[in-house]
Backbone as JSON Lines, residues from 0, in Angstrom:
{"i":0,"aa":"M","n":[-8.32,9.27,21.73],"ca":[-7.03,10.05,22.5],"c":[-8.0,11.36,23.17]}
{"i":1,"aa":"D","n":[-6.89,11.26,24.05],"ca":[-7.47,12.57,24.82],"c":[-6.6,13.75,24.55]}
{"i":2,"aa":"E","n":[-6.87,15.1,24.71],"ca":[-6.09,16.11,24.56],"c":[-4.73,16.2,24.61]}
{"i":3,"aa":"N","n":[-4.2,15.32,25.85],"ca":[-2.8,15.7,26.29],"c":[-2.33,14.46,25.55]}
{"i":4,"aa":"D","n":[-2.72,13.5,24.84],"ca":[-2.09,12.64,24.1],"c":[-1.96,13.07,22.81]}
{"i":5,"aa":"L","n":[-2.67,13.63,22.15],"ca":[-2.86,14.47,21.06],"c":[-1.75,15.5,20.96]}
{"i":6,"aa":"Q","n":[-1.74,16.34,21.84],"ca":[-0.51,17.39,22.21],"c":[0.8,16.68,21.79]}
{"i":7,"aa":"N","n":[1.06,15.17,22.19],"ca":[2.06,14.75,21.86],"c":[2.3,13.96,20.83]}
{"i":8,"aa":"V","n":[1.27,13.89,19.93],"ca":[1.52,13.21,18.58],"c":[2.43,13.75,17.47]}
{"i":9,"aa":"Q","n":[3.56,12.88,17.34],"ca":[4.35,13.45,16.1],"c":[3.89,13.16,14.85]}
{"i":10,"aa":"A","n":[3.58,14.54,14.11],"ca":[2.96,13.92,12.63],"c":[4.0,13.66,11.7]}
{"i":11,"aa":"A","n":[3.86,13.11,10.77],"ca":[5.07,12.66,9.75],"c":[4.56,13.74,8.73]}
{"i":12,"aa":"K","n":[3.63,14.34,8.48],"ca":[3.16,15.34,7.32],"c":[2.41,16.36,8.13]}
{"i":13,"aa":"V","n":[2.67,17.57,8.07],"ca":[1.41,18.35,8.33],"c":[0.99,19.23,7.04]}
{"i":14,"aa":"V","n":[-0.17,19.65,7.26],"ca":[-1.24,20.1,6.06],"c":[-2.02,21.44,6.53]}
{"i":15,"aa":"D","n":[-1.37,22.48,6.06],"ca":[-1.84,23.77,6.34],"c":[-2.93,24.07,5.31]}
{"i":16,"aa":"A","n":[-4.05,23.81,5.79],"ca":[-5.26,24.2,4.9],"c":[-6.1,25.36,5.5]}
{"i":17,"aa":"R","n":[-5.54,25.89,6.26],"ca":[-6.24,27.35,6.78],"c":[-6.48,28.09,5.8]}
{"i":18,"aa":"G","n":[-7.59,28.88,5.46],"ca":[-8.21,29.34,4.71],"c":[-8.78,29.13,3.73]}
{"i":19,"aa":"S","n":[-8.44,27.54,3.65],"ca":[-9.48,26.98,2.45],"c":[-10.71,26.6,3.04]}
{"i":20,"aa":"A","n":[-11.62,26.74,1.79],"ca":[-12.87,26.29,2.46],"c":[-13.17,25.18,1.67]}
{"i":21,"aa":"C","n":[-14.14,24.43,2.28],"ca":[-14.64,23.03,1.97],"c":[-14.71,22.59,0.17]}
{"i":22,"aa":"P","n":[-14.23,22.02,-0.51],"ca":[-13.54,20.61,-0.02],"c":[-11.96,20.67,0.16]}
{"i":23,"aa":"G","n":[-11.69,21.99,0.27],"ca":[-9.96,22.16,0.16],"c":[-9.52,21.25,0.98]}
{"i":24,"aa":"P","n":[-9.75,21.38,2.7],"ca":[-8.6,20.65,3.46],"c":[-9.2,19.21,3.27]}
{"i":25,"aa":"L","n":[-10.14,18.73,2.72],"ca":[-10.36,17.06,2.6],"c":[-9.57,16.78,1.37]}
{"i":26,"aa":"L","n":[-9.63,17.6,0.26],"ca":[-8.48,17.25,-0.73],"c":[-7.09,17.19,-0.26]}
{"i":27,"aa":"E","n":[-6.73,18.18,0.55],"ca":[-5.47,18.39,0.96],"c":[-4.89,16.95,1.77]}
{"i":28,"aa":"A","n":[-5.97,16.61,2.57],"ca":[-5.76,15.48,3.28],"c":[-5.7,14.08,2.48]}
{"i":29,"aa":"K","n":[-6.62,14.1,1.68],"ca":[-6.19,12.84,0.66],"c":[-4.9,12.75,-0.11]}
{"i":30,"aa":"K","n":[-4.27,13.71,-0.37],"ca":[-2.93,14.06,-1.2],"c":[-2.0,13.55,-0.08]}
{"i":31,"aa":"A","n":[-2.07,14.29,1.33],"ca":[-1.2,14.19,2.08],"c":[-1.34,12.7,2.64]}
{"i":32,"aa":"I","n":[-2.2,12.28,2.9],"ca":[-2.3,10.84,3.33],"c":[-1.43,9.78,2.66]}
{"i":33,"aa":"G","n":[-1.25,9.85,1.33],"ca":[-0.76,9.28,0.32],"c":[0.72,9.1,0.26]}
{"i":34,"aa":"A","n":[1.11,10.46,1.02],"ca":[2.73,10.77,0.96],"c":[3.03,10.21,2.32]}
{"i":35,"aa":"V","n":[2.57,9.64,3.2],"ca":[3.15,8.93,4.09],"c":[3.19,7.82,4.54]}
{"i":36,"aa":"S","n":[3.89,6.95,5.27],"ca":[3.93,5.51,5.34],"c":[2.9,5.34,6.22]}
{"i":37,"aa":"V","n":[2.27,3.75,6.19],"ca":[1.04,3.03,7.07],"c":[1.67,3.26,8.29]}
{"i":38,"aa":"G","n":[0.68,3.73,9.14],"ca":[1.12,3.85,10.62],"c":[1.66,5.3,10.87]}
{"i":39,"aa":"E","n":[1.99,5.87,9.89],"ca":[2.33,7.44,10.49],"c":[1.05,8.11,10.32]}
{"i":40,"aa":"V","n":[1.03,9.62,10.84],"ca":[-0.12,10.61,11.19],"c":[0.36,11.76,10.45]}
{"i":41,"aa":"I","n":[-0.93,12.43,9.87],"ca":[-0.97,13.36,9.24],"c":[-1.64,14.46,10.35]}
{"i":42,"aa":"E","n":[-1.49,15.47,10.31],"ca":[-2.17,16.65,11.19],"c":[-2.5,17.56,9.99]}
{"i":43,"aa":"V","n":[-3.9,18.02,9.97],"ca":[-4.28,19.13,9.12],"c":[-4.63,20.31,9.98]}
{"i":44,"aa":"L","n":[-4.38,21.38,9.46],"ca":[-4.55,22.73,9.97],"c":[-5.63,23.31,9.3]}
{"i":45,"aa":"S","n":[-7.12,23.3,9.97],"ca":[-8.13,23.95,8.9],"c":[-8.75,25.23,9.6]}
{"i":46,"aa":"S","n":[-9.22,26.22,9.03],"ca":[-10.14,27.15,9.83],"c":[-11.57,26.9,9.35]}
{"i":47,"aa":"D","n":[-11.84,25.9,8.65],"ca":[-12.97,25.73,7.7],"c":[-13.97,24.61,9.2]}
{"i":48,"aa":"P","n":[-15.24,25.07,9.6],"ca":[-15.78,24.28,10.67],"c":[-16.25,22.9,10.31]}
{"i":49,"aa":"S","n":[-16.21,22.67,8.93],"ca":[-17.06,21.7,8.65],"c":[-15.78,20.51,8.34]}
{"i":50,"aa":"T","n":[-14.99,20.91,8.34],"ca":[-13.61,20.02,8.34],"c":[-13.56,18.97,9.47]}
{"i":51,"aa":"K","n":[-13.99,19.34,10.59],"ca":[-13.88,18.71,11.81],"c":[-15.19,17.58,11.51]}
{"i":52,"aa":"A","n":[-15.99,17.7,11.02],"ca":[-16.81,16.47,10.96],"c":[-16.67,15.75,9.5]}
{"i":53,"aa":"D","n":[-16.08,16.59,8.38],"ca":[-15.68,15.63,7.15],"c":[-14.39,14.59,7.03]}
{"i":54,"aa":"L","n":[-13.41,15.17,8.04],"ca":[-12.33,14.23,8.12],"c":[-12.49,12.82,8.68]}
{"i":55,"aa":"P","n":[-13.12,13.0,9.64],"ca":[-13.47,11.77,10.46],"c":[-14.49,10.78,9.74]}
{"i":56,"aa":"R","n":[-15.36,11.21,8.87],"ca":[-16.2,10.51,8.06],"c":[-15.4,10.01,6.95]}
{"i":57,"aa":"W","n":[-14.68,10.8,6.14],"ca":[-13.66,10.41,5.08],"c":[-12.94,9.28,5.6]}
{"i":58,"aa":"A","n":[-12.3,9.39,6.84],"ca":[-11.22,8.52,7.51],"c":[-11.75,6.97,7.36]}
{"i":59,"aa":"E","n":[-12.87,7.03,8.12],"ca":[-13.82,5.76,8.19],"c":[-14.18,5.21,7.29]}
{"i":60,"aa":"K","n":[-14.72,5.76,6.19],"ca":[-15.31,5.26,4.87],"c":[-13.99,4.5,4.12]}
{"i":61,"aa":"V","n":[-12.68,5.18,4.11],"ca":[-11.54,4.87,3.38],"c":[-10.89,4.05,4.28]}
{"i":62,"aa":"G","n":[-10.79,3.56,5.6],"ca":[-10.41,2.74,6.34],"c":[-8.87,3.43,7.09]}
{"i":63,"aa":"H","n":[-9.11,4.66,7.5],"ca":[-7.66,5.26,8.34],"c":[-8.65,5.71,9.45]}
{"i":64,"aa":"E","n":[-7.48,5.84,10.58],"ca":[-8.03,6.08,11.82],"c":[-8.19,7.71,12.18]}
{"i":65,"aa":"Y","n":[-9.15,8.03,12.46],"ca":[-9.1,9.54,13.21],"c":[-8.8,9.62,14.43]}
{"i":66,"aa":"L","n":[-7.79,10.32,14.76],"ca":[-7.29,10.56,16.38],"c":[-7.82,11.56,17.22]}
{"i":67,"aa":"G","n":[-8.4,12.54,16.56],"ca":[-9.05,13.39,17.14],"c":[-8.84,15.1,16.8]}
{"i":68,"aa":"V","n":[-9.21,15.98,17.62],"ca":[-9.17,17.37,17.18],"c":[-8.67,18.01,18.42]}
{"i":69,"aa":"L","n":[-7.8,19.01,18.06],"ca":[-7.4,20.24,19.09],"c":[-8.05,21.39,18.35]}
{"i":70,"aa":"S","n":[-8.48,22.1,19.1],"ca":[-8.92,23.71,18.59],"c":[-7.66,24.85,19.08]}
{"i":71,"aa":"G","n":[-7.58,25.47,17.86],"ca":[-6.31,26.39,18.39],"c":[-6.89,27.78,18.14]}
{"i":72,"aa":"E","n":[-6.14,29.02,17.91],"ca":[-6.66,30.07,17.84],"c":[-7.16,30.38,16.69]}
{"i":73,"aa":"G","n":[-8.83,29.8,16.12],"ca":[-9.0,30.3,14.95],"c":[-8.97,29.22,14.0]}
{"i":74,"aa":"Y","n":[-8.38,28.22,14.36],"ca":[-8.37,26.89,13.6],"c":[-8.34,25.78,14.35]}
{"i":75,"aa":"D","n":[-8.4,24.46,13.33],"ca":[-8.49,23.3,14.34],"c":[-7.39,22.27,13.58]}
{"i":76,"aa":"R","n":[-6.54,21.7,14.85],"ca":[-5.67,20.65,14.15],"c":[-6.18,19.25,14.35]}
{"i":77,"aa":"I","n":[-6.33,18.74,13.15],"ca":[-7.16,17.27,13.23],"c":[-6.11,16.42,12.69]}
{"i":78,"aa":"F","n":[-6.32,15.09,13.89],"ca":[-4.97,14.05,13.31],"c":[-5.67,12.66,12.82]}
{"i":79,"aa":"L","n":[-5.17,12.25,11.8],"ca":[-5.36,11.16,11.15],"c":[-4.25,10.09,11.06]}
{"i":80,"aa":"K","n":[-4.35,8.94,11.14],"ca":[-3.29,7.91,10.85],"c":[-3.76,6.9,9.76]}
{"i":81,"aa":"R","n":[-2.47,7.01,8.91],"ca":[-2.94,6.06,7.8],"c":[-2.71,4.86,8.12]}
{"i":82,"aa":"L","n":[-3.76,3.72,7.79],"ca":[-3.74,2.51,8.0],"c":[-3.85,1.37,6.97]}
{"i":83,"aa":"K","n":[-3.73,1.94,6.08],"ca":[-3.31,0.91,4.7],"c":[-2.9,1.7,3.57]}
């Protein structure tokens, strides 16, 4: 997905993990993805730079779809779609 597509994604749940160090954002994402229906998207807000690499790897490993990342002012917005 390109940046314009990501801007228009409607997340079913937004997880604000800004200020949380690794593995906090990943643990929050794991919790949140279980709270949405299959096919829905979660958006994870994180100020930890390693989250950008951790979440796509985790999503691939457990069978969810990494949609992409948007960089904001001092934090990233990471989008994941629940596939199962």
